[in-house]
C-alpha positions in Angstrom: -16.9 -13.8 -50.8 -13.8 -14.4 -52.9 -12.2 -12.2 -55.5 -12.2 -14.1 -58.8 -10.7 -13.1 -62.1 -10.8 -14.7 -65.6 -7.6 -15.3 -67.5 -7.5 -11.8 -68.9 -7.2 -10.3 -65.4 -9.3 -7.4 -66.3 -11.2 -7.5 -63.0 -11.3 -9.3 -59.7 -14.8 -8.9 -58.3 -16.1 -10.7 -55.2 -18.0 -14.0 -55.8 -19.7 -16.5 -53.5 -17.8 -19.7 -54.6 -19.6 -23.0 -54.0 -17.5 -26.1 -54.7 -19.3 -29.0 -56.3 -18.0 -32.4 -55.2 -20.5 -35.0 -56.3 -23.5 -35.2 -58.6 -25.8 -35.3 -55.5 -24.2 -32.4 -53.7 -24.1 -30.5 -57.0 -27.8 -30.9 -57.5 -28.5 -29.5 -54.0 -26.1 -26.6 -54.4 -27.4 -25.6 -57.8 -31.1 -25.7 -56.8 -30.6 -23.9 -53.5 -28.0 -21.3 -54.4 -28.7 -19.3 -57.6 -28.5 -17.4 -59.8 -25.0 -18.6 -60.6 -22.7 -19.7 -63.3 -20.4 -22.8 -63.6 -16.7 -22.1 -63.2 -13.9 -24.5 -63.9 -10.2 -23.6 -64.6 -11.1 -20.0 -65.3 -9.2 -20.0 -68.6 -11.8 -18.0 -70.5 -10.4 -14.6 -71.2 -13.4 -12.4 -70.6 -16.5 -12.4 -68.5 -18.3 -15.5 -69.6 -17.2 -17.5 -66.5 -17.8 -14.6 -64.0 -20.8 -13.5 -61.9 -19.7 -10.5 -59.9 -21.3 -10.2 -56.4 -23.1 -13.5 -57.2 -22.6 -17.3 -57.1 -20.0 -19.3 -58.8 -20.4 -23.1 -58.9 -16.8 -24.4 -59.0 -16.8 -27.7 -60.9 -13.2 -28.9 -60.3 -14.4 -31.3 -57.6 -16.5 -33.1 -60.3 -13.3 -34.8 -61.6 -14.1 -38.5 -61.8 -13.7 -40.8 -64.8 -16.8 -43.0 -64.7 -16.2 -45.5 -67.5 -14.0 -46.2 -70.5 -14.5 -48.7 -73.3 -11.0 -49.7 -74.4 -12.3 -51.2 -77.7 -14.4 -48.3 -78.8 -12.7 -45.3 -77.2 -15.8 -44.0 -75.5 -15.1 -42.2 -72.3 -17.7 -41.1 -69.7 -16.5 -38.6 -67.2 -17.6 -35.8 -64.9 -17.6 -32.2 -66.2 -14.7 -31.0 -64.0 -12.1 -33.4 -65.5 -9.3 -31.4 -67.0 -8.3 -32.2 -70.6 -4.7 -32.6 -69.7 -5.5 -35.5 -67.4 -7.4 -37.2 -70.2 -4.5 -36.8 -72.6 -1.9 -38.0 -70.1 -4.0 -41.1 -69.2 -5.3 -42.1 -72.6 -2.5 -41.4 -75.1 -0.4 -44.2 -73.7 -3.4 -46.4 -74.2 -3.7 -45.5 -77.8 -6.5 -42.9 -77.6 -6.6 -39.1 -77.8 -9.1 -36.3 -77.6 -10.0 -35.6 -81.2 -10.2 -31.8 -80.7 -8.5 -29.5 -78.1 -7.9 -25.8 -78.1 -4.6 -23.9 -77.5 -4.5 -25.0 -73.9 -5.3 -28.3 -72.3 -5.8 -26.7 -68.9 -9.6 -26.5 -69.2 -12.4 -28.7 -68.0 -14.6 -30.9 -70.1 -17.6 -28.8 -69.1 -15.9 -25.6 -70.2 -14.8 -27.2 -73.5 -18.5 -28.1 -74.2 -19.9 -24.8 -73.1 -17.6 -22.9 -75.4 -17.5 -25.6 -78.1 -13.7 -25.1 -78.3 -11.9 -25.7 -81.6 -8.3 -26.6 -82.4 -5.9 -26.7 -85.3 -7.8 -29.5 -87.1 -11.2 -28.0 -87.6 -11.2 -28.6 -91.3 -10.8 -32.4 -90.6 -12.6 -33.0 -87.2 -14.7 -30.0 -86.5 -15.1 -28.6 -82.9 -15.2 -30.3 -79.5 -19.0 -30.7 -79.6 -18.7 -32.9 -82.7 -17.3 -35.6 -80.5 -19.7 -35.5 -77.6 -22.1 -38.5 -77.6 -24.2 -37.4 -74.7 -24.2 -35.1 -71.7 -26.1 -34.7 -68.5 -27.5 -31.2 -67.6 -28.6 -30.1 -64.1 -31.2 -27.3 -64.2 -31.7 -24.9 -61.3 -35.3 -26.0 -61.0 -34.1 -29.5 -60.1 -34.6 -31.2 -63.4 -31.9 -33.4 -64.9 -31.8 -33.5 -68.7 -29.9 -36.1 -70.6 -29.3 -35.1 -74.2 -27.1 -35.8 -77.2 -27.1 -35.7 -81.0 -29.9 -38.3 -81.1 -31.5 -37.7 -77.6 -33.3 -34.4 -77.0 -31.1 -32.9 -79.8 -32.4 -29.4 -79.4 -31.2 -29.3 -75.8 -27.9 -30.7 -77.0 -27.5 -28.0 -79.7 -28.4 -25.3 -77.2 -25.9 -26.5 -74.6 -22.9 -27.1 -76.9 -21.5 -23.6 -77.2 -24.2 -22.4 -74.9 -22.0 -20.4 -72.5 -23.1 -22.5 -69.6 -26.5 -20.8 -69.7 -28.8 -23.9 -70.3 -27.8 -25.6 -67.0 -24.7 -27.0 -65.3 -23.1 -29.9 -67.2 -22.5 -32.7 -64.7 -21.0 -35.4 -67.0 -20.4 -36.2 -70.7 -19.6 -39.1 -72.9 -16.8 -38.4 -75.3 -15.7 -40.3 -78.4 -11.9 -40.5 -78.4 -9.9 -41.3 -81.5 -7.1 -43.8 -82.1 -3.6 -42.5 -82.1 -0.2 -44.2 -82.6 1.5 -42.1 -79.9 2.3 -38.6 -78.8 4.3 -37.5 -81.8 3.6 -35.4 -84.9 5.3 -35.0 -88.2 5.4 -31.2 -88.5 6.5 -28.5 -90.8 7.1 -24.8 -90.5 6.7 -22.8 -93.7 7.4 -19.0 -93.7 5.1 -16.8 -95.8 5.5 -13.2 -96.9 1.9 -12.0 -97.2 -1.8 -13.0 -96.9 -2.0 -14.3 -100.5 0.8 -16.8 -99.6 -1.0 -17.7 -96.3 -4.3 -18.5 -98.1 -2.5 -20.6 -100.7 -0.7 -22.6 -98.0 -4.0 -23.0 -96.1 -5.8 -24.3 -99.1 -3.0 -26.6 -100.2 -2.6 -28.0 -96.7 -6.2 -29.0 -96.0 -6.1 -32.3 -98.0 -2.8 -33.6 -96.7 -2.4 -32.2 -93.2 -4.7 -32.7 -90.2 -3.4 -29.7 -88.1 -2.8 -26.3 -89.6 -2.3 -22.9 -87.9 -0.1 -19.8 -88.4 1.6 -17.2 -86.3 1.3 -13.8 -88.0 3.3 -10.6 -87.4 0.4 -8.2 -86.6 2.4 -5.0 -86.9 4.8 -5.7 -89.8 4.7 -2.9 -92.4 2.7 -4.0 -95.4 1.0 -6.7 -93.2 0.8 -10.4 -93.5 4.1 -12.1 -93.0 4.1 -15.1 -90.8 4.9 -18.7 -90.1 2.5 -21.5 -91.3 2.7 -24.6 -89.1 1.1 -28.0 -90.0 1.3 -31.4 -88.6 0.1 -35.0 -88.9 0.1 -37.8 -86.2 2.9 -40.2 -86.7 4.1 -43.5 -85.3 7.4 -42.5 -83.6 9.1 -44.1 -80.6 11.3 -41.8 -78.6 11.4 -40.4 -75.0 9.1 -37.5 -74.3 10.8 -34.1 -74.0 11.5 -32.7 -70.6 8.9 -30.2 -69.7 10.3 -26.8 -68.6 9.0 -24.9 -65.6 9.1 -21.3 -66.8 6.7 -18.8 -65.4 5.9 -15.2 -64.5 6.5 -15.0 -60.7 5.0 -11.6 -60.3 2.9 -8.9 -62.1 5.2 -6.3 -63.6 4.3 -2.6 -63.0 3.7 -2.1 -66.7 2.8 -4.4 -69.6 5.9 -6.2 -71.0 4.0 -6.1 -74.4 4.5 -2.6 -75.6 5.7 -0.7 -78.6 9.3 -0.9 -77.4 9.3 -4.7 -77.1 6.7 -5.8 -79.7 8.4 -4.9 -83.0 11.9 -6.2 -82.2 10.5 -9.4 -80.7 8.3 -10.2 -83.7 11.2 -9.5 -86.1 13.5 -11.8 -84.1 10.9 -14.5 -83.7 10.1 -14.5 -87.4 13.7 -14.7 -88.5 14.6 -17.4 -85.9 11.7 -19.6 -87.0 12.4 -18.9 -90.7 15.9 -20.2 -90.1 14.4 -23.3 -88.4 11.8 -23.9 -91.2 11.3 -27.4 -92.5 10.1 -30.8 -91.3 10.6 -32.2 -87.8 9.1 -34.7 -85.3 7.4 -32.8 -82.5 5.7 -33.9 -79.3 2.0 -33.0 -79.2 2.2 -30.8 -76.1 4.5 -28.0 -77.5 2.8 -28.2 -80.8 -0.8 -28.0 -79.5 -0.2 -26.0 -76.3 2.9 -23.8 -76.6 2.1 -21.7 -73.6 1.0 -24.3 -71.1 4.5 -24.7 -69.7 4.8 -21.0 -68.9 3.0 -20.6 -65.7 1.0 -17.4 -65.2 2.0 -16.1 -68.5 -1.0 -13.8 -68.4 0.8 -11.7 -65.8 3.1 -10.3 -68.5 0.5 -7.8 -69.5 0.8 -5.9 -66.2 -1.7 -4.9 -63.5 -4.5 -3.8 -65.9 -4.7 -7.2 -67.6 -5.4 -7.8 -71.3 -8.1 -8.5 -73.9 -8.1 -11.1 -76.5 -9.9 -10.2 -79.7 -10.9 -13.3 -81.8 -13.1 -12.9 -84.9 -14.2 -15.2 -87.7 -15.3 -13.8 -91.1 -16.6 -15.7 -94.1 -14.0 -16.9 -96.6 -15.6 -15.0 -99.5 -14.3 -11.7 -98.1 -11.9 -13.0 -95.5 -8.7 -11.8 -97.1 -9.9 -8.2 -97.4 -11.3 -8.2 -93.8 -8.1 -9.6 -92.3 -6.0 -7.2 -94.3 -8.1 -4.3 -93.0 -7.9 -5.5 -89.4 -4.1 -5.9 -89.7 -3.9 -2.4 -91.1 -5.8 -0.9 -88.2 -3.7 -2.8 -85.7 -0.4 -1.8 -87.3 -1.4 1.9 -87.4 -2.5 1.8 -83.8 0.9 0.4 -82.6 -1.1 -2.1 -80.5 -0.9 -5.8 -80.7 0.8 -8.8 -79.3 3.5 -11.5 -79.8 0.6 -13.9 -79.7 -1.3 -13.5 -83.0 -2.9 -16.5 -84.6 -4.4 -16.8 -88.1 -6.1 -19.9 -89.4 -8.9 -21.1 -91.6 -12.0 -23.1 -90.5 -13.3 -26.0 -92.6 -16.6 -25.9 -94.4 -18.6 -27.6 -91.6 -21.9 -26.8 -89.9 -21.5 -26.1 -86.2 -23.2 -28.5 -83.8 -24.2 -25.7 -81.3 -26.7 -23.0 -81.9 -24.2 -20.5 -80.5 -20.9 -22.1 -81.5 -18.2 -19.8 -82.7 -16.6 -21.7 -85.7 -18.1 -21.1 -89.1 -16.6 -21.6 -92.6 -14.1 -18.8 -93.0 -10.9 -17.4 -91.5 -10.3 -16.5 -87.8 -7.8 -14.0 -86.4 -6.9 -14.0 -82.7 -4.8 -11.4 -80.9 -4.0 -10.3 -77.4 -4.0 -6.6 -76.5 -2.7 -5.0 -73.3 -5.5 -3.1 -71.6 -4.8 0.6 -72.3 -8.3 1.8 -71.5 -10.1 4.0 -74.0 -7.3 3.8 -76.6 -7.7 0.0 -76.8 -11.5 0.2 -76.8 -11.4 2.6 -79.7 -9.3 0.2 -81.7 -11.8 -2.5 -81.0 -14.6 -0.3 -82.3 -12.8 0.0 -85.6 -12.2 -3.8 -85.7 -15.8 -4.4 -84.8 -16.9 -2.4 -87.8 -14.7 -4.5 -90.2 -16.1 -7.8 -88.7 -19.7 -6.5 -88.9 -19.3 -5.4 -92.5 -17.8 -8.8 -93.4 -20.6 -10.7 -91.8 -18.5 -12.2 -89.1 -18.7 -12.5 -85.3 -16.5 -12.6 -82.1 -15.7 -15.6 -79.9 -17.7 -15.4 -76.7 -15.1 -17.3 -74.7 -12.6 -14.5 -75.4 -14.9 -11.5 -75.3 -15.1 -8.9 -72.5 -16.5 -5.9 -74.2 -18.3 -6.3 -77.5 -21.6 -4.3 -77.9 -24.9 -6.2 -77.8 -25.8 -5.2 -81.4 -22.7 -6.8 -82.8 -23.4 -10.0 -80.8 -27.0 -10.2 -82.0 -26.0 -9.6 -85.6 -23.3 -12.3 -85.5 -25.4 -15.0 -83.8 -28.6 -15.4 -85.8 -29.9 -18.3 -83.7 -30.0 -16.3 -80.5 -33.8 -16.2 -80.2 -34.0 -20.0 -80.7 -31.3 -20.5 -78.1 -33.0 -18.3 -75.5 -35.9 -20.8 -75.3 -33.5 -23.2 -73.5 -31.9 -20.7 -71.2 -32.1 -21.6 -67.5 -33.6 -18.5 -65.7 -31.6 -19.4 -62.6 -28.2 -19.0 -64.4 -26.6 -15.6 -65.0 -23.1 -14.3 -65.8 -21.5 -11.0 -66.4 -21.5 -11.8 -70.1 -25.2 -12.8 -70.2 -26.2 -9.6 -68.5 -24.0 -7.5 -70.8 -25.2 -9.0 -74.0 -28.7 -10.5 -73.1 -29.9 -8.2 -70.3 -30.1 -11.0 -67.6 
């Protein structure tokens, strides 16, 4: 047994880890050793990728690129391939992944199972919108090939399906043309939520990528930095990647009331001074934390939660303002607070997180009951607004909030593999 933790470092329970190294070996391992759950880079924050005291099928050995069509940009690869490796290989060839989340250190299988989204949802949707087909291994030995036009219900259940419909063995991805690794970017400071929503609405037509950092504890609430970018044809050397990192776990969280307010004030003022247009390499723009190794250690030995919600746009401003008010009054929060809008697009997956509206994501040091009480207040706001929480980030939401926020749950459960179980599935679905 091996102690395994997710990225939030909230627990480190023993698991029986079985490494998958080929499709044939994977089929044997999955059918002979279950119940289990697939586990890739372990970058999910909560318990979606954990199975305490049970089996983890580690997919990192399924890391082969099977075929690539240079003319069409269609890539077939195994599920354990890491997004960073695709980007580094394909961008010099004129192709890029259409959608990636805030880290490229995740596997293709994990990106599909969580239907990850990026800064360009209003233009290109989520990761699942660009999957042409996938191969699913069930614990009863069946292999199911599915896609938007092949067994589409299996496809809709698997995209965003938390790894619960089977183990993804391989996928065919439609890449998109790109001139190079550079972006024409702009930083625009804003003073309140009204200014944020104006910027978000004005930017959708002319900017592919939009996101904002928000000061979650500023009095009055709502000041932040709106960042937007478009791919551009620029020829210059790539920037030197730094090698920063957290070499140890500090005895207390470095994110605390003494550090949070001065850091947020300094960060806002520095970026306000740097506001305007610039040419930016895609990696620091898309993945600002990937060059800080083990940054999750800064929250101390008790780990941290990430709370990410989405609420409909019709009452999004009021809900976000209410959440920021609760966070500010609590003195909790993080340097890492992200606010953005989703486009008016229907999700591919039955259980996909993105919906038309506004999403707020924040990290919180684990302070036990105090933190959980704050989450209960935030849950009430999300529930009242008709929103839901992101399962890839969740470690504690109650089952009733989950069921209210994911109305296609009963439909999804028809495709659930009974030989697959995770800490999240037991917490929210009873098995």
